[in-house]
C-alpha positions, 0 to 999 in steps of 0.5 A, spaced: 089 614 891 087 609 886 089 602 884 091 598 890 096 593 887 095 588 894 101 583 891 106 589 891 104 592 898 105 585 900 112 584 897 114 591 899 112 590 907 113 582 907 106 581 909 106 574 907 111 572 912 107 575 918 100 572 915 097 578 913 095 581 906 094 588 904 087 590 903 086 597 903 091 604 903 089 610 907 092 617 906 094 621 912 096 628 914 093 635 915 087 638 913 087 645 909 087 651 913 081 653 909 077 646 910 070 648 911 069 642 916 075 643 920 072 646 926 067 640 927 068 635 933 073 630 931 072 623 932 078 619 932 079 612 935 086 610 939 092 609 935 092 602 938 086 600 935 088 602 928 095 600 927 099 594 927 106 596 927 110 591 922 
């Protein structure tokens, strides 16, 4: 992904009304079955630390 146009995300998600700005976007999904790194231990934070539901 590239070209974050923060103002468009702000408008789409109505972030200014909540006093929040868009500063980053991240892709979520699953690894490819042949990903050579898939068997390494996972390091994950709890969802409560990562997400703010708007």
